[in-house]
Structure formats: structure tokens, C-alpha cells
C-alpha positions as CSV (number, residue, x, y, z in Angstrom):
1,X,17.6,32.1,-1.2
2,X,21.3,32.0,-1.2
3,X,22.8,28.3,-1.4
4,X,24.3,28.6,2.1
5,X,21.1,30.0,3.8
6,X,19.0,27.2,2.0
7,X,21.5,24.5,2.9
8,X,20.5,25.5,6.7
9,X,17.0,25.8,6.5
10,X,16.3,22.6,4.5
11,X,18.5,20.8,7.3
12,X,16.5,18.4,9.0
13,X,16.2,18.2,12.7
14,X,16.3,14.8,14.6
15,X,16.1,12.9,17.8
16,X,16.0,9.9,19.5
17,X,14.1,10.1,20.3
18,X,12.5,8.5,19.5
19,X,15.8,9.4,19.6
20,X,12.8,9.4,18.4
21,X,15.1,9.2,21.5
22,X,11.5,7.9,18.9
23,X,13.5,7.1,19.6
24,X,11.9,5.2,16.0
25,X,12.9,1.6,17.5
26,X,11.9,-2.0,16.3
27,X,10.2,-4.6,18.8
28,X,10.2,-7.9,17.6
29,X,6.9,-9.9,16.7
30,X,7.7,-13.0,19.0
31,X,4.8,-15.3,19.6
32,X,4.4,-16.9,23.0
33,X,6.8,-19.2,23.9
34,X,5.9,-23.2,23.8
35,X,7.4,-24.0,27.1
36,X,4.3,-24.3,29.4
37,X,3.8,-24.3,33.3
38,X,0.5,-26.1,33.5
39,X,-0.8,-28.2,30.2
40,X,-4.5,-27.2,30.8
41,X,-7.4,-26.0,29.0
42,X,-9.5,-26.0,31.8
43,X,-8.8,-22.0,32.6
44,X,-10.7,-21.4,36.2
45,X,-10.5,-18.2,37.7
46,X,-9.3,-14.9,36.2
47,X,-6.4,-14.4,34.0
48,X,-3.4,-12.7,35.5
49,X,-0.1,-11.9,35.0
50,X,2.7,-12.8,37.4
51,X,6.6,-12.6,37.6
52,X,7.2,-9.8,35.0
53,X,11.0,-9.2,34.6
54,X,13.5,-8.0,32.2
55,X,16.0,-10.4,31.4
56,X,19.3,-10.9,29.4
57,X,17.7,-13.8,27.4
58,X,15.0,-16.1,26.5
59,X,16.2,-20.0,25.8
60,X,14.2,-22.1,23.2
61,X,11.6,-23.2,25.5
62,X,10.6,-19.7,26.3
63,X,12.1,-19.5,29.6
64,X,13.8,-16.4,30.4
65,X,17.5,-16.1,31.9
66,X,18.8,-13.9,34.5
67,X,16.6,-10.8,35.9
68,X,18.3,-7.6,34.8
69,X,17.4,-4.1,36.2
70,X,19.6,-2.1,34.2
71,X,21.0,-2.0,30.5
72,X,23.8,-0.1,28.9
73,X,22.5,2.3,25.8
74,X,24.5,0.2,23.2
75,X,22.5,-3.1,24.0
76,X,21.8,-5.2,21.1
77,X,18.4,-6.6,22.2
78,X,16.6,-6.5,25.5
79,X,14.2,-8.9,26.8
80,X,10.9,-8.9,29.2
81,X,9.2,-12.0,30.6
82,X,6.3,-13.2,32.6
83,X,3.8,-15.7,33.2
84,X,0.0,-15.8,32.0
85,X,-2.0,-17.6,34.5
86,X,-5.7,-18.8,34.4
87,X,-5.9,-17.5,31.0
88,X,-9.1,-18.6,28.6
89,X,-8.1,-19.9,25.2
90,X,-6.9,-17.1,22.8
91,X,-6.4,-14.4,25.7
92,X,-5.0,-11.2,24.2
93,X,-2.0,-9.8,25.9
94,X,-0.9,-6.3,24.9
95,X,2.9,-5.5,25.9
96,X,3.4,-1.7,26.0
97,X,7.2,-0.3,26.3
98,X,7.4,3.3,27.7
99,X,10.4,5.7,27.8
100,X,9.4,6.7,31.7
101,X,11.9,9.6,31.6
102,X,9.7,11.4,28.8
103,X,6.6,9.5,29.5
104,X,6.7,8.6,26.0
105,X,5.1,5.3,24.5
106,X,7.4,4.0,21.8
107,X,6.1,0.5,20.8
108,X,3.2,-1.9,21.6
109,X,2.6,-5.2,20.8
110,X,-0.1,-7.8,21.2
111,X,0.4,-11.8,22.0
112,X,-2.2,-14.7,22.0
113,X,-1.8,-17.1,24.5
114,X,-3.1,-19.8,22.6
115,X,-4.6,-23.1,24.0
116,X,-2.6,-23.4,27.3
117,X,-4.1,-21.6,30.6
118,X,-0.7,-21.3,32.3
119,X,2.8,-20.5,30.2
120,X,5.6,-17.9,29.7
121,X,5.3,-15.0,27.4
122,X,7.9,-12.6,26.4
123,X,8.6,-9.9,24.2
124,X,12.1,-8.6,23.1
125,X,13.3,-5.0,21.8
126,X,16.3,-4.7,19.3
127,X,17.3,-0.8,19.3
128,X,18.3,0.1,15.8
129,X,20.7,2.9,17.4
130,X,22.2,3.8,20.9
131,X,19.4,4.2,23.4
132,X,18.9,7.4,25.5
133,X,19.7,7.0,29.1
134,X,17.1,7.0,31.6
135,X,14.1,5.4,33.2
136,X,11.8,2.8,31.2
137,X,9.1,0.6,31.9
138,X,6.8,-2.3,30.3
139,X,3.4,-2.7,31.0
140,X,1.2,-5.8,30.4
141,X,-2.4,-5.7,29.9
142,X,-4.9,-8.4,29.5
143,X,-7.4,-7.9,27.1
144,X,-9.1,-4.4,27.2
145,X,-7.9,-3.7,30.8
146,X,-7.2,-0.4,31.5
147,X,-4.9,-0.5,34.1
148,X,-1.9,-2.7,33.8
149,X,-1.7,-6.2,35.0
150,X,2.0,-6.1,35.2
151,X,4.6,-3.4,35.3
152,X,8.4,-3.8,35.4
153,X,10.9,-1.0,35.3
154,X,14.4,-0.9,34.4
155,X,17.2,1.9,33.3
156,X,19.6,2.6,30.9
157,X,22.9,3.7,31.4
158,X,25.4,5.5,29.3
159,X,27.8,3.7,27.0
160,X,31.5,3.8,28.2
161,X,33.1,5.8,25.5
162,X,36.1,3.7,26.2
163,X,34.6,0.8,24.5
164,X,32.3,2.2,21.9
165,X,33.0,1.2,18.7
166,X,31.8,2.3,15.2
167,X,28.8,0.2,14.5
168,X,28.9,-2.3,11.7
169,X,28.1,-0.6,8.1
170,X,29.2,2.8,9.3
171,X,32.6,4.9,8.9
172,X,33.6,8.0,10.5
173,X,34.0,11.6,9.0
174,X,35.8,14.2,10.4
175,X,36.4,17.6,9.7
176,X,39.3,19.7,10.9
177,X,38.1,22.8,9.5
178,X,34.6,22.7,11.3
179,X,36.2,21.2,14.0
180,X,33.7,17.7,14.1
181,X,33.4,14.0,13.5
182,X,30.3,11.9,12.6
183,X,29.7,8.5,12.0
184,X,27.7,7.7,8.6
185,X,26.5,4.6,6.7
186,X,29.4,3.5,4.4
187,X,27.4,2.8,1.4
188,X,26.1,6.8,1.7
189,X,27.9,9.5,-0.6
190,X,29.6,12.1,1.2
191,X,30.0,15.7,-0.1
192,X,31.8,18.0,1.9
193,X,32.3,21.5,1.8
194,X,35.1,22.5,4.0
195,X,35.2,26.3,3.0
196,X,31.5,26.4,4.4
197,X,32.2,23.6,7.3
198,X,29.9,21.5,6.1
199,X,29.4,18.2,4.9
200,X,26.2,16.5,3.3
201,X,25.6,12.8,3.7
202,X,22.9,10.7,1.6
203,X,21.9,7.5,0.4
204,X,22.0,7.3,-3.7
205,X,19.1,4.8,-3.7
206,X,16.5,7.8,-2.3
207,X,17.8,10.6,-4.3
208,X,15.5,13.2,-5.3
209,X,15.9,14.7,-8.6
210,X,17.2,18.1,-8.6
211,X,16.9,18.0,-4.6
212,X,20.2,17.0,-3.2
213,X,19.3,17.8,0.4
214,X,16.0,15.8,0.4
215,X,16.5,12.3,2.2
216,X,19.9,13.7,3.1
217,X,21.9,14.8,6.2
218,X,23.6,18.0,6.6
219,X,26.1,18.8,9.1
220,X,27.1,22.5,9.5
221,X,29.5,24.3,12.1
222,X,28.1,27.5,12.3
223,X,31.2,29.5,14.3
224,X,30.1,32.2,16.7
225,X,26.3,32.0,15.7
226,X,25.2,31.0,19.4
227,X,26.9,33.9,21.1
228,X,27.4,32.0,24.0
229,X,23.5,32.1,24.8
230,X,22.1,29.4,26.5
231,X,20.5,26.3,24.5
232,X,16.7,27.7,25.1
233,X,17.4,31.0,23.4
234,X,19.1,29.2,20.5
235,X,16.3,27.2,20.0
236,X,13.9,29.6,20.2
237,X,15.7,32.0,17.6
238,X,15.7,28.8,15.3
239,X,12.5,28.0,15.6
240,X,11.5,31.8,14.9
241,X,13.7,31.6,11.8
242,X,12.2,28.5,10.5
243,X,8.6,29.7,11.1
244,X,9.8,32.9,9.0
245,X,11.0,30.8,6.1
246,X,8.8,30.3,3.0
247,X,7.9,26.8,3.8
248,X,4.6,25.7,2.3
249,X,2.2,24.7,5.0
250,X,4.8,24.8,7.6
251,X,3.8,23.1,10.9
252,X,5.9,22.5,14.1
253,X,5.9,19.1,15.4
254,X,8.0,18.9,18.3
255,X,10.7,20.8,20.1
256,X,12.9,19.0,23.0
257,X,16.0,19.6,25.0
258,X,18.6,16.6,25.3
259,X,22.4,16.2,25.4
260,X,24.7,14.4,23.1
261,X,28.3,13.4,24.7
262,X,28.1,16.0,27.3
263,X,26.8,18.6,24.9
264,X,23.7,20.4,25.3
265,X,21.2,19.7,22.2
266,X,18.0,21.1,21.1
267,X,16.0,19.1,18.6
268,X,13.2,20.7,16.6
269,X,11.1,19.1,14.0
270,X,8.6,20.2,11.4
271,X,6.6,19.3,8.4
272,X,6.1,21.1,5.3
273,X,4.9,20.5,1.6
274,X,7.1,20.0,-1.4
275,X,5.4,19.5,-4.9
276,X,3.0,16.9,-4.3
277,X,4.1,15.4,-1.3
278,X,5.0,16.1,2.6
279,X,8.5,16.6,3.9
280,X,10.0,16.2,7.6
281,X,12.8,18.3,8.7
282,X,14.6,17.4,11.8
283,X,17.4,19.6,13.2
284,X,19.6,18.8,15.9
285,X,21.2,21.9,17.3
286,X,24.5,21.1,19.4
287,X,25.6,24.0,21.2
288,X,29.4,24.4,22.2
289,X,29.9,27.7,23.9
290,X,29.7,30.4,21.0
291,X,29.5,27.9,18.2
292,X,26.6,25.9,16.9
293,X,26.5,22.3,15.2
294,X,23.4,21.6,13.2
295,X,22.9,18.2,12.0
296,X,19.7,18.5,9.7
297,X,17.6,15.8,8.3
298,X,14.6,16.4,5.7
299,X,13.1,13.3,4.1
300,X,10.0,12.5,2.1
301,X,6.8,10.8,4.0
302,X,7.5,7.1,2.6
303,X,11.4,7.3,3.4
304,X,11.2,9.0,7.0
305,X,10.9,5.6,8.9
306,X,13.4,3.9,6.8
307,X,15.8,6.6,7.0
308,X,15.6,7.6,10.6
309,X,17.4,4.9,12.5
310,X,20.6,5.8,10.4
311,X,20.2,9.4,11.3
312,X,19.7,8.9,14.9
313,X,23.0,6.7,15.0
314,X,24.5,9.6,13.2
315,X,23.6,12.3,15.6
316,X,24.5,9.9,18.9
317,X,28.0,9.4,17.4
318,X,28.6,13.2,16.7
319,X,31.6,14.6,18.6
320,X,34.1,17.6,18.5
321,X,37.7,17.1,17.5
């Protein structure tokens, strides 16, 4: 296999998703706040959730601040708060975070009410990258109830490009030849190939011997590749090429469409086997007329969760020069 073809095939597709918008995000493991509404262990009646809101803060006593219905995509932390009422000792409350635009659940935590029947409860979500825009909701469940006891909704809006800055710990790579720029962790190694309109970015501590594109991100500008085709056709062609390549135990994981900084983007993810382990490749295909820009991320199973938040931030920072 020629080096250039291997460079593209091993490129990883990633999304927030959640990017994995999965997104791939962290929810704090905050315990129920100490502030009480009624200091009583006589829990008469049925436990219920009341006054569920999104808020801009939680004070030292667990009290919520101002009610918020919308957050910017670069919010550093998002809080939700509610009251648990008439709760028997050690009532379990599940709090489920959902990206309603796609219907995907991206986090769930469980709190214990302790020995106070009426009190505030809360959870905070600290994004590791810019959040995808759209509708979100948080659902509260008491014990094993299947229907939510309370649901609170909010939206995430686009970041103002005039105020967006390079995140702490990141630096910007720009390539005039390829016509693109991207932020990447400043501690990562950068190897550019201007003649191929490409750059490889990787953390040295996760290097795999003799395999420079595993646990790494490859960015390539493929001039004229798309031939002005719609993003759906580009995605299908790319999928067909990956499926036909000689990947051992190739399995398609997901294929989605999105946008990044005003450009159409397809996100393809697949798994495959290498040596004694599994690899995951995420390919972000970004379309600009006839030109296709590929951000490809391939990782071993035990480093995927660690590296993905960095990759997600990199994808969201991609811009044309």
C-alpha cells in the first residue's frame, strides 16, 4: 500500500459528538448539597422532584443561582438543580443528560438523598470541548421509575467567533499550501508534509512503535477530490472505500452529518483489529466545494477515551485560510 493511501485510510473519523458531539463529555460526581429545606426524617408521602431548573451557579450550601435557559457552546460548566421532597432515607435519584437534537444520552449519574427528606440536589456538567448547538434536556428519575419525575430543557447556541480564543494548552497550526488551520495540544508532536497538504499531530506518550498514525490525528487537504458532489455522496463514497480496504474485522460504527464553522461535515467511525488489540478510526470529512478536508483519528481501545476530548476540540477549531 502506498504511503499516501495508507495515510488516508488510517485517518480517524471523529465527532462530537459526542462530538460524540459524544460528544465524549465529563459529568461531575457532586454529592447532594448539605443545604436543607426541611430537617425531617419522617418521610411521609411519596418522594417527588420539584422546581427543576438549569442555573448559572450553585453556592457553597447547594442553593441554585439564576435560572438559565440557554448556554453558549463554550460554557465551562452547566448546572442543573431541583428539590427532592418527601424522600425516605437514602432515596436514589438518577439524573440523565440528553442531547435532544439527536436523541442521544451522553451522561447519567445517581445521587443519594441521605437522611433528610426535603433538600436541594444538583449536578454539574463540565464540557471538555465546545458543545454542539441544539436542544438539550435533563431528566430526573426517582429510584427505578421509568418515566421522568421532572424534565428541564435548555439550548446551546453557537460561540461568537469574534470572542472565541485558542483554549489554554492549545496552539494553532496553519498551512498555506493546504489552505487550513487547526488548533492542537501544544505538547503534541507536529509533523507536516506540505507537498501532500497534510500534517500529523500526536502525543508522544501514547506512541505505538513503528505505527506513527496510531494514537494520532492526520489532517489532509484533498484538492478536487469531491468534484462538487453533495456531502451525502462524499460520505457514501468514503464509506465504500473504507469497507473495501483490507481492514481486519472491519465494522462500521456510525455515520452522521453535521457542520463545523459553516462547512458541511460527515462523520464516519469504524473499528478494526490490529495485532492483539482493537483500533477505532474516526474520520471527519469537511467539504468546501470540490475540495475535501479529512481529519482522521485512529486510537487503541485503551487510549480512545483519553484522547477523544482533545480531538473533538481540534475538529471544532478547523477553519479554512
